[in-house]
Every structure is written in structure tokens, then in C-alpha cells.
N, CA, C and O atoms as a CHARMM CRD file, in Angstrom:
* protein
*
  344
    1    1 MET  N     92.66500 129.28000 118.98100 PROA 1      0.00000
    2    1 MET  CA    94.09200 129.27400 119.24800 PROA 1      0.00000
    3    1 MET  C     94.79900 129.76600 117.99400 PROA 1      0.00000
    4    1 MET  O     94.37000 129.47200 116.87800 PROA 1      0.00000
    5    2 SER  N     95.87300 130.50900 118.17500 PROA 2      0.00000
    6    2 SER  CA    96.58100 131.03400 117.01500 PROA 2      0.00000
    7    2 SER  C     97.39100 129.92700 116.34700 PROA 2      0.00000
    8    2 SER  O     97.67500 128.88700 116.94000 PROA 2      0.00000
    9    3 GLU  N     97.74800 130.18800 115.10300 PROA 3      0.00000
   10    3 GLU  CA    98.51400 129.20700 114.33200 PROA 3      0.00000
   11    3 GLU  C     99.87000 128.93900 114.98800 PROA 3      0.00000
   12    3 GLU  O    100.37700 127.81800 114.94500 PROA 3      0.00000
   13    4 LYS  N    100.44700 129.96800 115.58800 PROA 4      0.00000
   14    4 LYS  CA   101.74300 129.84300 116.25600 PROA 4      0.00000
   15    4 LYS  C    101.69400 128.77500 117.35100 PROA 4      0.00000
   16    4 LYS  O    102.59700 127.94400 117.45500 PROA 4      0.00000
   17    5 TYR  N    100.64400 128.80200 118.15900 PROA 5      0.00000
   18    5 TYR  CA   100.52100 127.84100 119.24900 PROA 5      0.00000
   19    5 TYR  C    100.17200 126.45000 118.74000 PROA 5      0.00000
   20    5 TYR  O    100.59400 125.45200 119.32500 PROA 5      0.00000
   21    6 GLU  N     99.41400 126.37500 117.66900 PROA 6      0.00000
   22    6 GLU  CA    99.10100 125.06500 117.09600 PROA 6      0.00000
   23    6 GLU  C    100.37900 124.39500 116.60700 PROA 6      0.00000
   24    6 GLU  O    100.55800 123.19100 116.78800 PROA 6      0.00000
   25    7 ASP  N    101.26700 125.16900 115.98900 PROA 7      0.00000
   26    7 ASP  CA   102.54600 124.61600 115.54500 PROA 7      0.00000
   27    7 ASP  C    103.37600 124.14900 116.73300 PROA 7      0.00000
   28    7 ASP  O    104.00300 123.09100 116.67500 PROA 7      0.00000
   29    8 ALA  N    103.38500 124.92500 117.80100 PROA 8      0.00000
   30    8 ALA  CA   104.13300 124.54300 119.00300 PROA 8      0.00000
   31    8 ALA  C    103.56900 123.25100 119.58600 PROA 8      0.00000
   32    8 ALA  O    104.32700 122.37000 119.99000 PROA 8      0.00000
   33    9 ASP  N    102.25200 123.13600 119.63200 PROA 9      0.00000
   34    9 ASP  CA   101.62800 121.91500 120.14500 PROA 9      0.00000
   35    9 ASP  C    102.00000 120.71000 119.29300 PROA 9      0.00000
   36    9 ASP  O    102.24100 119.62200 119.81800 PROA 9      0.00000
   37   10 THR  N    102.04800 120.90200 117.99100 PROA 10     0.00000
   38   10 THR  CA   102.42300 119.82000 117.08000 PROA 10     0.00000
   39   10 THR  C    103.86800 119.40500 117.31700 PROA 10     0.00000
   40   10 THR  O    104.18200 118.21500 117.35100 PROA 10     0.00000
   41   11 ILE  N    104.74000 120.38500 117.48000 PROA 11     0.00000
   42   11 ILE  CA   106.15400 120.09200 117.72600 PROA 11     0.00000
   43   11 ILE  C    106.31700 119.34500 119.04600 PROA 11     0.00000
   44   11 ILE  O    107.03800 118.34900 119.11300 PROA 11     0.00000
   45   12 ILE  N    105.65800 119.81600 120.08100 PROA 12     0.00000
   46   12 ILE  CA   105.74900 119.16700 121.39500 PROA 12     0.00000
   47   12 ILE  C    105.20400 117.74800 121.32900 PROA 12     0.00000
   48   12 ILE  O    105.80300 116.82500 121.88100 PROA 12     0.00000
   49   13 SER  N    104.08400 117.57200 120.66500 PROA 13     0.00000
   50   13 SER  CA   103.48900 116.24100 120.52700 PROA 13     0.00000
   51   13 SER  C    104.43500 115.29800 119.78600 PROA 13     0.00000
   52   13 SER  O    104.58800 114.13600 120.16400 PROA 13     0.00000
   53   14 ASP  N    105.06700 115.80500 118.73200 PROA 14     0.00000
   54   14 ASP  CA   106.01100 114.99700 117.96600 PROA 14     0.00000
   55   14 ASP  C    107.21600 114.61600 118.82500 PROA 14     0.00000
   56   14 ASP  O    107.66400 113.47000 118.79500 PROA 14     0.00000
   57   15 LEU  N    107.73700 115.57300 119.58500 PROA 15     0.00000
   58   15 LEU  CA   108.87100 115.28700 120.46700 PROA 15     0.00000
   59   15 LEU  C    108.50900 114.25100 121.52400 PROA 15     0.00000
   60   15 LEU  O    109.29900 113.35300 121.81400 PROA 15     0.00000
   61   16 GLU  N    107.32200 114.37400 122.09800 PROA 16     0.00000
   62   16 GLU  CA   106.87700 113.39900 123.10000 PROA 16     0.00000
   63   16 GLU  C    106.79400 112.00300 122.50000 PROA 16     0.00000
   64   16 GLU  O    107.19700 111.02500 123.13000 PROA 16     0.00000
   65   17 SER  N    106.26800 111.91200 121.27400 PROA 17     0.00000
   66   17 SER  CA   106.16300 110.61100 120.60000 PROA 17     0.00000
   67   17 SER  C    107.54100 110.01400 120.34800 PROA 17     0.00000
   68   17 SER  O    107.76100 108.82300 120.56600 PROA 17     0.00000
   69   18 ARG  N    108.46300 110.85000 119.89000 PROA 18     0.00000
   70   18 ARG  CA   109.82300 110.36900 119.61900 PROA 18     0.00000
   71   18 ARG  C    110.51400 109.92200 120.90100 PROA 18     0.00000
   72   18 ARG  O    111.20200 108.90100 120.91900 PROA 18     0.00000
   73   19 MET  N    110.33100 110.68700 121.97200 PROA 19     0.00000
   74   19 MET  CA   110.94400 110.32500 123.24900 PROA 19     0.00000
   75   19 MET  C    110.36700 109.01600 123.77800 PROA 19     0.00000
   76   19 MET  O    111.09700 108.19400 124.33100 PROA 19     0.00000
   77   20 ALA  N    109.07000 108.82200 123.61100 PROA 20     0.00000
   78   20 ALA  CA   108.43800 107.57700 124.05400 PROA 20     0.00000
   79   20 ALA  C    108.99800 106.39200 123.27300 PROA 20     0.00000
   80   20 ALA  O    109.23500 105.32500 123.83900 PROA 20     0.00000
   81   21 LEU  N    109.20700 106.58100 121.98100 PROA 21     0.00000
   82   21 LEU  CA   109.75900 105.50900 121.15200 PROA 21     0.00000
   83   21 LEU  C    111.19000 105.17800 121.56800 PROA 21     0.00000
   84   21 LEU  O    111.55700 104.00700 121.65900 PROA 21     0.00000
   85   22 VAL  N    111.98800 106.19700 121.81800 PROA 22     0.00000
   86   22 VAL  CA   113.37000 105.97600 122.26700 PROA 22     0.00000
   87   22 VAL  C    113.37400 105.22100 123.59300 PROA 22     0.00000
   88   22 VAL  O    114.16800 104.30000 123.78400 PROA 22     0.00000
   89   23 THR  N    112.49700 105.60600 124.49700 PROA 23     0.00000
   90   23 THR  CA   112.40200 104.93400 125.79300 PROA 23     0.00000
   91   23 THR  C    112.01700 103.47000 125.61300 PROA 23     0.00000
   92   23 THR  O    112.57900 102.59300 126.26800 PROA 23     0.00000
   93   24 LEU  N    111.06900 103.20600 124.73300 PROA 24     0.00000
   94   24 LEU  CA   110.63800 101.83200 124.47400 PROA 24     0.00000
   95   24 LEU  C    111.78200 100.99600 123.90500 PROA 24     0.00000
   96   24 LEU  O    111.97900  99.85200 124.31400 PROA 24     0.00000
   97   25 VAL  N    112.52900 101.56000 122.97300 PROA 25     0.00000
   98   25 VAL  CA   113.66300 100.84500 122.38800 PROA 25     0.00000
   99   25 VAL  C    114.71100 100.54800 123.45900 PROA 25     0.00000
  100   25 VAL  O    115.25100  99.44300 123.51400 PROA 25     0.00000
  101   26 ARG  N    114.99800 101.53100 124.30500 PROA 26     0.00000
  102   26 ARG  CA   115.97500 101.31700 125.38300 PROA 26     0.00000
  103   26 ARG  C    115.51700 100.22600 126.34200 PROA 26     0.00000
  104   26 ARG  O    116.31600  99.39300 126.77100 PROA 26     0.00000
  105   27 ARG  N    114.24200 100.23200 126.67400 PROA 27     0.00000
  106   27 ARG  CA   113.72200  99.19300 127.57600 PROA 27     0.00000
  107   27 ARG  C    113.81600  97.81900 126.92400 PROA 27     0.00000
  108   27 ARG  O    114.10700  96.83000 127.59500 PROA 27     0.00000
  109   28 GLY  N    113.56900  97.75500 125.61600 PROA 28     0.00000
  110   28 GLY  CA   113.70000  96.48800 124.89600 PROA 28     0.00000
  111   28 GLY  C    115.13100  95.98000 124.90400 PROA 28     0.00000
  112   28 GLY  O    115.37700  94.79000 125.10400 PROA 28     0.00000
  113   29 GLU  N    116.07500  96.89100 124.68600 PROA 29     0.00000
  114   29 GLU  CA   117.48600  96.51400 124.72600 PROA 29     0.00000
  115   29 GLU  C    117.87600  96.04500 126.12600 PROA 29     0.00000
  116   29 GLU  O    118.62300  95.07900 126.28000 PROA 29     0.00000
  117   30 TYR  N    117.37100  96.72700 127.12900 PROA 30     0.00000
  118   30 TYR  CA   117.64400  96.34900 128.51800 PROA 30     0.00000
  119   30 TYR  C    117.08300  94.95300 128.79400 PROA 30     0.00000
  120   30 TYR  O    117.76200  94.11600 129.38700 PROA 30     0.00000
  121   31 ALA  N    115.85400  94.70400 128.36700 PROA 31     0.00000
  122   31 ALA  CA   115.22300  93.40000 128.58800 PROA 31     0.00000
  123   31 ALA  C    116.00500  92.29100 127.88900 PROA 31     0.00000
  124   31 ALA  O    116.17400  91.20400 128.44100 PROA 31     0.00000
  125   32 ALA  N    116.48200  92.56400 126.67600 PROA 32     0.00000
  126   32 ALA  CA   117.26900  91.56100 125.95300 PROA 32     0.00000
  127   32 ALA  C    118.57100  91.26200 126.69500 PROA 32     0.00000
  128   32 ALA  O    118.99700  90.11000 126.77300 PROA 32     0.00000
  129   33 GLY  N    119.19400  92.29500 127.23500 PROA 33     0.00000
  130   33 GLY  CA   120.41700  92.10100 128.01200 PROA 33     0.00000
  131   33 GLY  C    120.16900  91.29000 129.27100 PROA 33     0.00000
  132   33 GLY  O    120.95600  90.41000 129.61900 PROA 33     0.00000
  133   34 ILE  N    119.07600  91.59100 129.94900 PROA 34     0.00000
  134   34 ILE  CA   118.72600  90.84900 131.16500 PROA 34     0.00000
  135   34 ILE  C    118.40900  89.39400 130.82400 PROA 34     0.00000
  136   34 ILE  O    118.74600  88.49100 131.58900 PROA 34     0.00000
  137   35 ALA  N    117.76700  89.16300 129.68400 PROA 35     0.00000
  138   35 ALA  CA   117.47700  87.78700 129.26400 PROA 35     0.00000
  139   35 ALA  C    118.78000  87.01400 129.04900 PROA 35     0.00000
  140   35 ALA  O    118.89900  85.85800 129.45700 PROA 35     0.00000
  141   36 ALA  N    119.75300  87.66100 128.40800 PROA 36     0.00000
  142   36 ALA  CA   121.04800  87.00800 128.18600 PROA 36     0.00000
  143   36 ALA  C    121.73900  86.71100 129.51600 PROA 36     0.00000
  144   36 ALA  O    122.29800  85.63000 129.70500 PROA 36     0.00000
  145   37 LEU  N    121.69500  87.66700 130.42700 PROA 37     0.00000
  146   37 LEU  CA   122.31000  87.45200 131.74200 PROA 37     0.00000
  147   37 LEU  C    121.58700  86.36400 132.53000 PROA 37     0.00000
  148   37 LEU  O    122.21900  85.59900 133.25900 PROA 37     0.00000
  149   38 SER  N    120.27700  86.29300 132.38800 PROA 38     0.00000
  150   38 SER  CA   119.51600  85.22700 133.05500 PROA 38     0.00000
  151   38 SER  C    119.96500  83.86200 132.54500 PROA 38     0.00000
  152   38 SER  O    120.09200  82.90800 133.31200 PROA 38     0.00000
  153   39 GLY  N    120.20100  83.78500 131.23700 PROA 39     0.00000
  154   39 GLY  CA   120.72300  82.54700 130.66100 PROA 39     0.00000
  155   39 GLY  C    122.09200  82.20400 131.22500 PROA 39     0.00000
  156   39 GLY  O    122.39100  81.04100 131.49200 PROA 39     0.00000
  157   40 ASP  N    122.92300  83.22900 131.40400 PROA 40     0.00000
  158   40 ASP  CA   124.24500  83.01100 131.99900 PROA 40     0.00000
  159   40 ASP  C    124.13200  82.51400 133.43800 PROA 40     0.00000
  160   40 ASP  O    124.89400  81.64600 133.86400 PROA 40     0.00000
  161   41 VAL  N    123.17200  83.07300 134.18500 PROA 41     0.00000
  162   41 VAL  CA   122.95300  82.62400 135.56500 PROA 41     0.00000
  163   41 VAL  C    122.60100  81.13900 135.55800 PROA 41     0.00000
  164   41 VAL  O    123.14700  80.36200 136.34200 PROA 41     0.00000
  165   42 MET  N    121.69400  80.75400 134.67600 PROA 42     0.00000
  166   42 MET  CA   121.26700  79.35100 134.62400 PROA 42     0.00000
  167   42 MET  C    122.42700  78.44600 134.20000 PROA 42     0.00000
  168   42 MET  O    122.65600  77.39800 134.80400 PROA 42     0.00000
  169   43 LYS  N    123.15200  78.85600 133.16400 PROA 43     0.00000
  170   43 LYS  CA   124.27400  78.05200 132.66900 PROA 43     0.00000
  171   43 LYS  C    125.33600  77.87200 133.75300 PROA 43     0.00000
  172   43 LYS  O    125.82900  76.76400 133.96700 PROA 43     0.00000
  173   44 THR  N    125.68200  78.95300 134.42900 PROA 44     0.00000
  174   44 THR  CA   126.69600  78.88800 135.48300 PROA 44     0.00000
  175   44 THR  C    126.23300  78.00200 136.63800 PROA 44     0.00000
  176   44 THR  O    127.01200  77.22500 137.19000 PROA 44     0.00000
  177   45 ALA  N    124.96900  78.12900 136.99100 PROA 45     0.00000
  178   45 ALA  CA   124.42700  77.29700 138.07400 PROA 45     0.00000
  179   45 ALA  C    124.47800  75.82100 137.69300 PROA 45     0.00000
  180   45 ALA  O    124.85800  74.98000 138.50800 PROA 45     0.00000
  181   46 LEU  N    124.09800  75.50400 136.46000 PROA 46     0.00000
  182   46 LEU  CA   124.13500  74.10500 136.00800 PROA 46     0.00000
  183   46 LEU  C    125.56300  73.57400 136.00300 PROA 46     0.00000
  184   46 LEU  O    125.81400  72.44000 136.41200 PROA 46     0.00000
  185   47 GLU  N    126.50500  74.40800 135.53300 PROA 47     0.00000
  186   47 GLU  CA   127.91200  73.99500 135.50600 PROA 47     0.00000
  187   47 GLU  C    128.46000  73.76700 136.91500 PROA 47     0.00000
  188   47 GLU  O    129.39200  72.98600 137.10900 PROA 47     0.00000
  189   48 ALA  N    127.87500  74.45300 137.89000 PROA 48     0.00000
  190   48 ALA  CA   128.30600  74.29500 139.28400 PROA 48     0.00000
  191   48 ALA  C    127.63500  73.10000 139.95600 PROA 48     0.00000
  192   48 ALA  O    127.88100  72.82000 141.12900 PROA 48     0.00000
  193   49 GLY  N    126.78200  72.39400 139.20100 PROA 49     0.00000
  194   49 GLY  CA   126.13700  71.20500 139.74000 PROA 49     0.00000
  195   49 GLY  C    124.79200  71.44800 140.39900 PROA 49     0.00000
  196   49 GLY  O    124.24800  70.55600 141.05000 PROA 49     0.00000
  197   50 ILE  N    124.25500  72.64000 140.23800 PROA 50     0.00000
  198   50 ILE  CA   122.93200  72.94700 140.79200 PROA 50     0.00000
  199   50 ILE  C    121.89500  72.17800 139.97100 PROA 50     0.00000
  200   50 ILE  O    121.98500  72.16800 138.74400 PROA 50     0.00000
  201   51 PRO  N    120.92300  71.53900 140.60200 PROA 51     0.00000
  202   51 PRO  CA   119.87700  70.83700 139.85200 PROA 51     0.00000
  203   51 PRO  C    119.13600  71.79400 138.89900 PROA 51     0.00000
  204   51 PRO  O    118.98900  72.98400 139.17400 PROA 51     0.00000
  205   52 TYR  N    118.68000  71.23300 137.77700 PROA 52     0.00000
  206   52 TYR  CA   118.05700  72.04000 136.72900 PROA 52     0.00000
  207   52 TYR  C    116.91900  72.91000 137.26000 PROA 52     0.00000
  208   52 TYR  O    116.87100  74.10500 136.96600 PROA 52     0.00000
  209   53 ALA  N    116.01300  72.33500 138.03000 PROA 53     0.00000
  210   53 ALA  CA   114.84900  73.09500 138.51300 PROA 53     0.00000
  211   53 ALA  C    115.28300  74.29000 139.36300 PROA 53     0.00000
  212   53 ALA  O    114.70600  75.37300 139.26900 PROA 53     0.00000
  213   54 MET  N    116.30500  74.08000 140.19300 PROA 54     0.00000
  214   54 MET  CA   116.78000  75.17500 141.03800 PROA 54     0.00000
  215   54 MET  C    117.49900  76.23800 140.19300 PROA 54     0.00000
  216   54 MET  O    117.33000  77.43500 140.42500 PROA 54     0.00000
  217   55 ALA  N    118.29600  75.79900 139.21700 PROA 55     0.00000
  218   55 ALA  CA   118.99000  76.74200 138.33300 PROA 55     0.00000
  219   55 ALA  C    117.98300  77.57600 137.54900 PROA 55     0.00000
  220   55 ALA  O    118.16300  78.77900 137.35900 PROA 55     0.00000
  221   56 GLU  N    116.92500  76.91600 137.09900 PROA 56     0.00000
  222   56 GLU  CA   115.87100  77.62400 136.37000 PROA 56     0.00000
  223   56 GLU  C    115.19900  78.66100 137.27200 PROA 56     0.00000
  224   56 GLU  O    114.91300  79.77700 136.84100 PROA 56     0.00000
  225   57 GLU  N    114.95500  78.28600 138.50900 PROA 57     0.00000
  226   57 GLU  CA   114.34000  79.21200 139.46000 PROA 57     0.00000
  227   57 GLU  C    115.27100  80.39300 139.75800 PROA 57     0.00000
  228   57 GLU  O    114.82200  81.53300 139.86900 PROA 57     0.00000
  229   58 MET  N    116.55500  80.11000 139.88600 PROA 58     0.00000
  230   58 MET  CA   117.53100  81.18200 140.13400 PROA 58     0.00000
  231   58 MET  C    117.53700  82.17900 138.97500 PROA 58     0.00000
  232   58 MET  O    117.53400  83.39100 139.18900 PROA 58     0.00000
  233   59 ALA  N    117.54400  81.66100 137.75400 PROA 59     0.00000
  234   59 ALA  CA   117.53700  82.53200 136.57900 PROA 59     0.00000
  235   59 ALA  C    116.24300  83.34000 136.51700 PROA 59     0.00000
  236   59 ALA  O    116.25700  84.52600 136.18600 PROA 59     0.00000
  237   60 GLY  N    115.13200  82.69200 136.83800 PROA 60     0.00000
  238   60 GLY  CA   113.84200  83.39100 136.84900 PROA 60     0.00000
  239   60 GLY  C    113.78400  84.47200 137.91200 PROA 60     0.00000
  240   60 GLY  O    113.24600  85.55400 137.68200 PROA 60     0.00000
  241   61 ASP  N    114.34200  84.17300 139.07600 PROA 61     0.00000
  242   61 ASP  CA   114.38000  85.17000 140.14900 PROA 61     0.00000
  243   61 ASP  C    115.22200  86.37400 139.74300 PROA 61     0.00000
  244   61 ASP  O    114.85800  87.51900 140.01300 PROA 61     0.00000
  245   62 PHE  N    116.35700  86.10400 139.08800 PROA 62     0.00000
  246   62 PHE  CA   117.21100  87.19500 138.61300 PROA 62     0.00000
  247   62 PHE  C    116.44800  88.05600 137.61200 PROA 62     0.00000
  248   62 PHE  O    116.45100  89.28400 137.70600 PROA 62     0.00000
  249   63 TRP  N    115.79300  87.40100 136.65200 PROA 63     0.00000
  250   63 TRP  CA   115.00600  88.10600 135.63400 PROA 63     0.00000
  251   63 TRP  C    113.95300  89.00200 136.28600 PROA 63     0.00000
  252   63 TRP  O    113.84700  90.18700 135.97100 PROA 63     0.00000
  253   64 LYS  N    113.18300  88.41900 137.19400 PROA 64     0.00000
  254   64 LYS  CA   112.10500  89.17300 137.84200 PROA 64     0.00000
  255   64 LYS  C    112.64200  90.36200 138.62900 PROA 64     0.00000
  256   64 LYS  O    112.09700  91.46300 138.55300 PROA 64     0.00000
  257   65 ALA  N    113.70700  90.13600 139.38300 PROA 65     0.00000
  258   65 ALA  CA   114.27100  91.21300 140.20300 PROA 65     0.00000
  259   65 ALA  C    114.77100  92.36100 139.33500 PROA 65     0.00000
  260   65 ALA  O    114.52500  93.52700 139.64300 PROA 65     0.00000
  261   66 GLU  N    115.46800  92.03800 138.25500 PROA 66     0.00000
  262   66 GLU  CA   116.00900  93.08500 137.38700 PROA 66     0.00000
  263   66 GLU  C    114.90700  93.81500 136.62300 PROA 66     0.00000
  264   66 GLU  O    114.95300  95.03600 136.47600 PROA 66     0.00000
  265   67 MET  N    113.92400  93.07200 136.14100 PROA 67     0.00000
  266   67 MET  CA   112.84400  93.71600 135.39200 PROA 67     0.00000
  267   67 MET  C    111.97500  94.55200 136.32300 PROA 67     0.00000
  268   67 MET  O    111.48300  95.60700 135.92300 PROA 67     0.00000
  269   68 LEU  N    111.77900  94.09900 137.55100 PROA 68     0.00000
  270   68 LEU  CA   111.02900  94.88900 138.52300 PROA 68     0.00000
  271   68 LEU  C    111.79300  96.16900 138.84300 PROA 68     0.00000
  272   68 LEU  O    111.20100  97.24500 138.93200 PROA 68     0.00000
  273   69 ALA  N    113.10700  96.05100 139.01600 PROA 69     0.00000
  274   69 ALA  CA   113.92200  97.23300 139.30300 PROA 69     0.00000
  275   69 ALA  C    113.81800  98.23400 138.15700 PROA 69     0.00000
  276   69 ALA  O    113.72100  99.43800 138.39500 PROA 69     0.00000
  277   70 ASP  N    113.83900  97.74500 136.91000 PROA 70     0.00000
  278   70 ASP  CA   113.71400  98.62900 135.74900 PROA 70     0.00000
  279   70 ASP  C    112.34900  99.29400 135.72300 PROA 70     0.00000
  280   70 ASP  O    112.24200 100.48600 135.43400 PROA 70     0.00000
  281   71 THR  N    111.30600  98.53200 136.02300 PROA 71     0.00000
  282   71 THR  CA   109.94800  99.07800 136.02800 PROA 71     0.00000
  283   71 THR  C    109.79900 100.14500 137.10000 PROA 71     0.00000
  284   71 THR  O    109.23800 101.21100 136.85000 PROA 71     0.00000
  285   72 VAL  N    110.30000  99.85700 138.28900 PROA 72     0.00000
  286   72 VAL  CA   110.21300 100.82600 139.38800 PROA 72     0.00000
  287   72 VAL  C    111.00900 102.07900 139.04500 PROA 72     0.00000
  288   72 VAL  O    110.54700 103.19300 139.29300 PROA 72     0.00000
  289   73 ALA  N    112.19800 101.90900 138.47900 PROA 73     0.00000
  290   73 ALA  CA   113.01000 103.06900 138.09800 PROA 73     0.00000
  291   73 ALA  C    112.27500 103.92000 137.06500 PROA 73     0.00000
  292   73 ALA  O    112.30000 105.14900 137.13700 PROA 73     0.00000
  293   74 GLY  N    111.62000 103.26500 136.10400 PROA 74     0.00000
  294   74 GLY  CA   110.84700 103.99800 135.10300 PROA 74     0.00000
  295   74 GLY  C    109.68700 104.75100 135.71700 PROA 74     0.00000
  296   74 GLY  O    109.41900 105.89400 135.34800 PROA 74     0.00000
  297   75 LEU  N    109.00000 104.12100 136.64900 PROA 75     0.00000
  298   75 LEU  CA   107.87900 104.78100 137.31900 PROA 75     0.00000
  299   75 LEU  C    108.35600 105.97400 138.13700 PROA 75     0.00000
  300   75 LEU  O    107.73300 107.03600 138.11900 PROA 75     0.00000
  301   76 LEU  N    109.46100 105.79700 138.85300 PROA 76     0.00000
  302   76 LEU  CA   110.00700 106.90500 139.64300 PROA 76     0.00000
  303   76 LEU  C    110.42700 108.06200 138.74500 PROA 76     0.00000
  304   76 LEU  O    110.21500 109.22700 139.07900 PROA 76     0.00000
  305   77 HSD  N    111.02300 107.73200 137.60500 PROA 77     0.00000
  306   77 HSD  CA   111.41800 108.77700 136.65800 PROA 77     0.00000
  307   77 HSD  C    110.19600 109.54200 136.17100 PROA 77     0.00000
  308   77 HSD  O    110.22100 110.76900 136.07600 PROA 77     0.00000
  309   78 ASN  N    109.12500 108.81300 135.86200 PROA 78     0.00000
  310   78 ASN  CA   107.89300 109.46300 135.40400 PROA 78     0.00000
  311   78 ASN  C    107.32700 110.38400 136.46900 PROA 78     0.00000
  312   78 ASN  O    106.88500 111.49100 136.16100 PROA 78     0.00000
  313   79 VAL  N    107.33500 109.94000 137.71700 PROA 79     0.00000
  314   79 VAL  CA   106.81700 110.76500 138.81300 PROA 79     0.00000
  315   79 VAL  C    107.67500 112.01100 138.97700 PROA 79     0.00000
  316   79 VAL  O    107.14900 113.11400 139.13000 PROA 79     0.00000
  317   80 GLU  N    108.99900 111.84200 138.94600 PROA 80     0.00000
  318   80 GLU  CA   109.89900 112.98600 139.08600 PROA 80     0.00000
  319   80 GLU  C    109.71100 113.96800 137.93800 PROA 80     0.00000
  320   80 GLU  O    109.74100 115.18100 138.14700 PROA 80     0.00000
  321   81 THR  N    109.51800 113.45700 136.73200 PROA 81     0.00000
  322   81 THR  CA   109.30600 114.31400 135.57200 PROA 81     0.00000
  323   81 THR  C    108.00400 115.08500 135.70800 PROA 81     0.00000
  324   81 THR  O    107.95300 116.28200 135.42300 PROA 81     0.00000
  325   82 GLU  N    106.94900 114.40100 136.14500 PROA 82     0.00000
  326   82 GLU  CA   105.65500 115.06700 136.31700 PROA 82     0.00000
  327   82 GLU  C    105.72300 116.12500 137.40800 PROA 82     0.00000
  328   82 GLU  O    105.11700 117.18800 137.27500 PROA 82     0.00000
  329   83 GLU  N    106.45900 115.84600 138.49300 PROA 83     0.00000
  330   83 GLU  CA   106.59400 116.82400 139.57000 PROA 83     0.00000
  331   83 GLU  C    107.37000 118.03700 139.09000 PROA 83     0.00000
  332   83 GLU  O    107.09900 119.15900 139.51900 PROA 83     0.00000
  333   84 GLY  N    108.33700 117.81900 138.20100 PROA 84     0.00000
  334   84 GLY  CA   109.12100 118.92200 137.66000 PROA 84     0.00000
  335   84 GLY  C    108.32000 119.81900 136.74300 PROA 84     0.00000
  336   84 GLY  O    108.68200 120.97600 136.53100 PROA 84     0.00000
  337   85 ASP  N    107.22300 119.29300 136.18900 PROA 85     0.00000
  338   85 ASP  CA   106.37200 120.06700 135.28600 PROA 85     0.00000
  339   85 ASP  C    105.47600 121.03700 136.02400 PROA 85     0.00000
  340   85 ASP  O    104.95100 121.97300 135.42200 PROA 85     0.00000
  341   86 ASP  N    105.28800 120.82800 137.33300 PROA 86     0.00000
  342   86 ASP  CA   104.37500 121.67800 138.11300 PROA 86     0.00000
  343   86 ASP  C    104.88800 123.07600 138.28900 PROA 86     0.00000
  344   86 ASP  O    104.22800 123.90100 138.92100 PROA 86     0.00000
């Protein structure tokens, strides 16, 4: 392979690594936000007189639903990106 293409491969590899890191940071920020909102769900439920176990379950259900939605959205994005590469 010529030196020109090796440099291009290095640049592309570096860009892919940087994009993966940015995506990971964004997902971490999203997860932290969802954790805070889950706490708000639990706090609000408790203030409304919901028993602790049920409030905890409500917050957990919210967490799971939002994190699953984020995971599915990420997977769909990956599939769409891969299809666009064809």
C-alpha cells in the first residue's frame, strides 16, 4: 500500500476513535441525567404518599425504559450508518 493510503487509514482510524469517545461521553451524560430524573420520580412518588417499595419500582421502571430506549436508538443509528456505507 502506498504511503498516501496509509496516512488516510491512520486519519480515518483516529477520527473513528475520537467519534467513539464522544459518543461514550454523551451516553454517560445521558445516563447521569436519567439517574437524576429517576431520583426525581422516586422523590415525587414518595411525596405523593406512594409506599417506598412502589416508588422505588416506579423509578427503576423509568430508568430501565429510558436506558433501553437509548440503547435501541444507538443500535438503530449504528445499523443506519452501516447501511449508508454500502
